[in-house]
N, C-alpha and C positions, 0 to 999 in steps of 0.2 A: 669396226668394228661390223660396219653396211657390210665389206669385203668378206667377209669373214661368215656373217649369215646368210647373205643368197651368194648361194652357189650353184648347182645344178640342181637341187634339189627341187628347187622350188618349180622348174621346167621344166620339173619329169615329175611335182605330185600331185598334175588334176589326173592323171594315166595311173598314177598307184590310187586315188581316191573315189574313178567311176563308176568303181564296182559296188559301192555301200549307195551309190545316185546323191539329190540334193541336199541330205540329212548331213554328209560329211563339211560340207559350210557350216552346218550347224558346234558340227561339233569344232569345225576353226574358231569359230571364231569362239568359245570357252577355252579354247588351246592357246590361244592370242592373250585372253584376260589371266590367265595363269603365268603365260613369260611375260607378261606385266611384272607381275608380282614380282616375277625372279630377281625380274629386272631391277628394279625396284629395293629389293634386299640383297643383288649382288652392291650394288649403290652403294648402299648402309657401312654394308661388312669392306670393302674398297677404304672407306675413310674412316672407318675404326683401326685393320690392319692394311697401313700402306706395303706394299712394295711386292713386285715376282710371287709368282704360286696360286692367286685365286682358293678355289674351292679345296686343296690340300691344306691352307694354311692357314683359313677359315678351323676346321676339321682339328687341325693340330694344337692350334693355340685354346682349341675350345674341349676337346674331347680324348688328348693324348693322343704320343705318337703312332698306336696301334689303326686309328680312327682316323687318321692321318695318311699313313701310308697305303688301308683299303680304301679310303680316297683316290690319291694321287693316283694305283695299279686303277681301278675302275675309270679314272679317266683317260687315262692312255690307255687303256684298252678303244676307249671313246673312241679319241684319237683318228688311232691308226686305221680302224675300223669303221669311222665315218666316213674317210678317206676313200677306202675302197667304195663307198654309197654313191661319192660324186664321182667318181670315176667311171663308175655302169654310170649313173646319169650323165653324165660328159659324153660316154661312147654313141651314145644313141644320138645326140646333134652328132658328131663328126657324122655319121654315119648316113648324115641326111645328102655327102657327096660324094662316100667311100666304102667297099664295103653292104650298098645297099640289102644286099644280100642274106646278114649279119651272120657271117660266115663265123664258129666259134671261133680256130686260132687266129684269123685278125679281128676278130675282137677285143681278144686278151695280147696282140700288139701296143693294137693304138690305147689301153685303159695301161698298159707298161711306162709308150712314152707321158703317157698325162700325171703317172705319179712321177717320174723322175726326174720330167721339166723342170717343177719348179723347186725341186727338192735342189734341183744344182742351184737354180736361182737363191735358193738359202743359204745352199754352203758359202755362197761369194761374198754375202756377211749380213749386216740389217740396212744397210741405205741401199742397196740391192728390192732387199725385202718390201721396204714403203715405199718406193715408186712404180716398180711391177705392181703395186695392190693399190696405188692411187688409180696408176690408166684404169686395169682392170675395172675398177669400182664406178671410177664413169663411163666405162662404154659399157657397161651390162647394164647399168639404172636405168639409161633414157629409154630402151623398148620394152621392158618392164612395165616405166612408167605411162609409155601408150597406150600399152595394153588392158592396166587398170586405169584410163580417163577412156580417151577414144576408141575400145575397143569396145566397151559399154552398150556404146551406141548397136552395132552389129546383134546382142543379144537376143535368141529366138526361145521361148519359152518350151515350144514343141523339141528344143537340142536338149532340153534336163534330164527327157526321161522320169522314171520314178518315183519320187523321193523319198522312197526308203528302196536300196536294191538291191540291200544283202540277202533279205531272203528270212533274216532273224529279227527280232524285235529293237524295239529305236532306240534302249538305254546300250545296248550290245551294237550296234552301228555305230552309236557316237564312240566309248569306248575306245574303238577296235580303228576308227576313224583317227580321233583326238592324239594316238596313241604315234602313227601313221606320221600327221601331221608338225607334232611336234618336232622332229627329225630338223623340221626348217628354220625352225628357232634354234636349234644347235650352232650353240655359238654365241649369244649374247652375255658369257663368260666369257669372252676372250679379252675384253679388256681388262682386267681383273687380273686375271692370269700373267698375261702383260706390264706387270704396271712398274715392275721396275724401270722400264725402258723407256717409260712416258713420262712428259715432263710438267711436274707440278699435279701429279696422279689420285689426290685427296677430292685436287678439283674436278679435273678432267676427265679421269677414271667415273666416280656416276656420273656426267652426263651424255657420254659416248654412250654408257650403257646403257642410262631410260629413251635416250632420245633415239638412238643407232635400233634400239627396238622397235618404237616408237612407229620412226618412217622403213625398214619393212614391214612392219602389223601391216602396215594402210596397201604397201604393194602388195602383198600375200592374196588377203581375203580380198578386193579387186577384180585382181590380176588371173586368180579363180574361177571369181563367180564371172570372167568375163572368157573364162577358155574356156566354163560348163553349160556356156549359154553361146559359144557362139559354133564349138564341133560337137557334131549330133554325138549319143549317147551310146549305142552301139559302136562306134568309133573310137570313141577316148579309148575306152576302157584295152583297145589292143594298138595303140599309138607308144612308140619309143622317141616321139617328140612331139610332145602337146601344143604346145606354143610355136613350132613349126605348121601342124595344122589348124591353130585355127586363125592363124596371117594370112596364112592364106584363103580359106574359106571367106574369111572377110577380104582380103585387095585379088582375088582371083589369082588362076597361075601360080609358079611357086618362088615369081621372086622374092616378097614381103615374107615367105617363112624360109626362105637363105637367109633374111638378113639376119634373122632371128635368131637361126643354126647358129651362128658367127657368133648371134651375142653372148648363147649360152656356154658354146666353146670358152670364150674370152671368159665369159664369171665363174665356169668353173675350175679353167685354172689358175685363176686370180680366188677364189676358196678352197683351192688344195697349196698356193702357195703360202696362201694366210695357216691353214693348219695343220700345215707342213712342221713351218714353226711354234705352234701350240705344241704339236706332236711330244716338240723339245725342251720347253719352256717348264713346265711343271717339272716330268721326271729330274731333270738339275737341279730346280730347287730341291724337293726332296734329298737327292741325291749329298746335295755343300749340306747335308741338317743328319746321314747316314740312314734316310729313310728308304735312300735306292740306289743300286748297285750303282755302287765308287764309280764307271765307265759312263754313267749319265751324268758327271757332275762336271770334265777336261770341257774347255774350250781350246780353240786356237783361231790366230792372226788378231787381228788390233782390235778386229768387230765383235769378241769372244764368240763368235757359233754355237751352238754344243751339235758336232759333226755328229758323234757317236749319239745322238735320242735323235739325229734325223737320220740318218743312213740305217738305223737297228729300221724306227716306225716304217719309212719307205719300204724297206725289203718285206717289212712285218704283211701291209695293205697288199703287195703285190701280190703274196704267197693266198692272204684271205680272196680277192679277187679274181686268181687263176683259180684256187676252189670251186669256187662261187660259180666263175661261169661252166664248172664243167660235173655239178651237183644240185644245183641248185634249178629249178624251176621258175619261180621269178624272185631274179638276183635282185632286184633294187632291192622289192620290199619286208625279202628276208636279215639281209644286210643292214637294211634303214631299222629294222623291231629290236637286234641287238644293242646295236649302236642308240638307240634312244634307250634304254634297260640299261646299261652300264654308263648311260649321260645322268642319270635320272638318281642315282646313285647318289654322287656328289650333289645334284642339288641339293634332295633333302637334305646331306647333310648338310651343307651352307648353310641351308632356313633354317636346321635344325641350332644352329651353332646360333646366328641370329637370334632367334626365342632365347635361347638359355642366357645371352647377355642380359638381352631387357627384362628374365625373372629377374636375374643377380644383381643389376647395375639402370636399370632404365626408371626406371621411381625417382631414384636419383641424381641422374644424373639430362633426365629428359621434361619439359612440364606435361603436361597432364594431358594436350591436344597431341601432342607429337608423340607418347608414349601406345595412347590408344591406336591412334596412325598406322604407326608402328608395327603393331602387336597384329592389329588384325591383317597387313598385308603380307605380314611374314606366316604365318597362321595362312591364308589363302593360301600360299605359294610352297608351304609343309603340305596342305589338301590335293592342293596341286599333285606334285609329286607322288602323291598317293598315288592317285587318283588313274597319272600317267603309267604306274608303270605295270596296273590290273588289265590297263589295253593292251597291252605290249603283245600276250598271252603266253601261253603253256611253253610251246617249242621257245618264244625268245626268252621266256624267267630262267623256264630248264638249262638254255644255253651260257646264258647272261650271267645265273647267277655260279654258272661250272666252272666260269673266266674268269669269274672274279676269287674265287677260294681259293684257287691253284696260287692267288700268291700267297697265301698264308704259309704254305710252306718256307719263300722269298724273304717273308718277313721274319719268317726262322731263324734264316739260314744268315741273314744282317746280324743279324743280335747275338751274332757269336760271339764271346767275350772277348777273343782274339782280334772277333770282325770293327770292333768300335776305335775308332775315332778318339785320338786325346781334343778332353772338351775345346783347348784350346783352338783346336782346329775347325770349330767348327763354325762354320760360313751362317749369320743371322738370313733367315730371309725377310721377319716383317716384325713388324712390336707384336707383344704380346696380349692379347683379345680381353683380359684381365686386365687392373689395376696392380691385382693380388701376386702373382706370378712372382717367384721369387728369383735373381736375374741369376746364370748360372757362369757370368763366363768370372768370377773369379771362385771357381770351383779350382782344387788342385789336376792337375794333368794327369792320364786312367795309366797305370805302370806297365813296364811291358806284357805284352799279352803272355808270356809264360809264367807271369808271375798276377798274373789276376784270379782270382779266386771265381771256379765255374759255378753260374748258378742253371737252377736249372728249370723248367719249362714251365710249369705253375707262375714261378718266379717272375719270368719275363713278360706273362700273360695280366701277371697282376697287377703290374710298373705302367704298364704299354695303355691299358682302360682306364687307370685311374686316370684325373685332370692332373697338367704339371703342376696348378698351384697347388697341389693338394700332398702333390710330392716332398 
């Protein structure tokens, strides 16, 4: 959890938030509250619906196949687009040592190395992933903890600048800064996505989700505050390695900043390592249910490595990275906002799935106090998701919605009558969300594709939008 949440996003975030001024810290606090509400919501959902897939499984079991597909599609975009954002921030710290002139061609080459090295580690198998993740998490947590504690002793009020430096309204600044800050928490759902590979998931996944988010929240808030207070505001906005600059101001010289740069480089590789696995896990779960191209369902080796999902996601992230360096002016911020928009959609649907279950069965299965608490937390997570979409800005919403809706033709292609697998060939990913859902394993196998009666598009969409327990 910590390894996937803390990437290089937190190391680059102070520079992205600097144009808004210290009011961005207010936004960070609000985002932290919303992220914790989402973490608790995912914890509750993982207890109820065990197995890999995370938001995809929750959406599918609550609202039907079409909602499940769009959630998986949106999250898949988030995963590989997020890797592009992580590697852009990672390059900024690599260039503390090499390519100090930030030449575009060299930056792109460094970024591609950062994307493909974790892909190779993932292709080696899950055991390699776990060992690599533990090492990188420990190494990167220490310097962040230092900045979040000792770094606070060097804060100077004159470095903060104007409270609201955006030039707009306070509400607009908080919303815009909040959308950027949310990127640092993307990954709080990763334990639920890979729950099928976790020992005792009903116990460990909720704990990892909530405790991991709490640990990251403390580091994020205090560490960002320390950077804002140790680097002059005018310098912070143009910095490509803000934590390095902060350590140089604290210790004098460059040796301390170089150590932080090394930690950020290790951190980025660890985050890319974890997210490369997530890029393949959710599509694999959806593909095994016939709701994603079948190539994503295949695995290789004793570790059952989803090789196609890993390679395809890394290729797409590489393409987006190259385009970003050659077309975008604010490379990190532009990709971050796109990733946040596509991530919030699965978050919103997951919170809605939890609220749906509470409305249908909460009063029957929970005592009054637990029911009221879960409803309050879930409603907060839902409201936070809507607020995050609003704060992403028109451009991010436009491009994000466009890429999400591109999945509809893919869904229609997947639901072609001759493309549907036999019912006995489906591999389930989770227990049903509601106790009223009928079992499907007793259904007779489908006939050969040539004998299947054609189904029109209206019928396909009607079936997809109908909750499974009503079929």
